[in-house]
Structure formats: C-alpha cells, structure tokens
C-alpha positions in Angstrom: 46.2 38.9 -26.5 43.1 41.8 -27.9 43.2 45.7 -26.4 40.4 46.5 -25.3 40.0 50.0 -25.8 39.0 52.9 -23.0 36.1 55.5 -23.3 37.7 57.8 -24.1 39.5 56.1 -27.3 35.8 55.4 -27.9 34.3 58.4 -27.7 36.2 59.5 -31.5 35.3 56.4 -32.7 31.5 56.8 -32.1 31.7 61.2 -33.5 33.4 59.5 -37.3 30.8 56.4 -36.9 27.3 58.2 -36.9 29.8 61.4 -38.6 30.3 58.8 -41.8 26.1 57.5 -41.8 25.6 60.7 -42.1 27.7 61.9 -45.1 26.7 58.4 -46.5 22.6 58.5 -46.2 23.2 62.1 -48.1 25.5 60.9 -51.2 22.6 58.8 -51.4 20.4 61.7 -51.5 19.0 60.6 -47.8 18.7 64.1 -45.6 20.7 63.5 -42.7 18.8 63.1 -39.8 15.1 61.8 -39.7 12.9 64.8 -38.2 10.3 63.6 -37.1 12.1 60.0 -35.9 12.6 59.7 -32.0 15.8 59.7 -32.3 17.0 62.0 -35.4 21.0 61.1 -35.7 22.7 57.2 -35.9 23.0 55.4 -32.9 26.8 56.4 -32.5 26.3 59.6 -33.2 23.5 59.2 -30.5 25.9 57.9 -27.8 28.6 60.2 -28.5 25.9 63.6 -28.1 25.1 61.7 -24.8 29.0 60.3 -23.4 29.5 64.8 -24.2 27.2 66.2 -22.9 27.4 64.2 -19.1 31.1 64.8 -19.6 30.4 69.1 -20.6 27.5 69.0 -17.9 29.6 67.0 -15.3 33.8 69.1 -15.8 32.0 71.5 -13.4 29.3 70.4 -11.7 27.0 73.1 -13.2 24.1 72.1 -16.6 25.1 75.6 -18.5 22.3 73.5 -20.6 20.7 70.6 -20.8 22.3 68.1 -22.9 24.5 68.8 -26.8 22.3 66.7 -28.1 19.8 70.0 -26.9 21.9 72.5 -28.3 21.8 70.7 -31.8 18.5 71.0 -32.0 17.9 74.4 -31.3 20.9 75.6 -34.1 19.3 72.0 -36.7 15.6 74.6 -35.8 17.7 78.1 -35.7 18.8 76.6 -40.1 16.0 76.0 -41.0 13.8 78.7 -39.7 16.4 80.5 -42.6 16.7 77.2 -44.7 13.4 74.7 -44.7 15.4 72.1 -47.1 18.7 71.9 -45.3 16.9 68.6 -43.3 
C-alpha cells in the first residue's frame, strides 16, 4: 500500500523543491526569482511559504506580520537597495 504523506512531511519537501529550482535558475545564469512576476518564486516554494505563514499566524492567534512572503519581499527590497544586481 502507498503511504500518504502528512502536511507536516510535505512542507519540507516543498521547501527543498523550491530552493532546488532557485539553485537551478542561478546555475543556468537566470535570475533567482522573477522580479516583475505576480509569483516571483517557484510554485513549491510559494506554497511552502504560504503554509508557513498560516502556521506562524495561527500559533498564537496574533498576526505580527501579514505573511512570511511579505517578510521575504521586504528583505529582497532591502538587499536590492544595497546591491541592485541581486536578483
């Protein structure tokens, strides 16, 4: 019988797949993420960020930040201010 993975097991897999896609892009000389795209990160990484955001928000019922994606976006803008060619 096939063993079905739980959401807890799938999250690290999505993170790894997304990070591998980013590494592949970099190795091909492409940007790590798509700057002007509505979804700049690979789909598995985007889904993992969303899951982490929900878990983080629900852990104590208070929303400290809108989402992890917003934190990543803010960090990216901060880095690009210092190093414009970062993407």
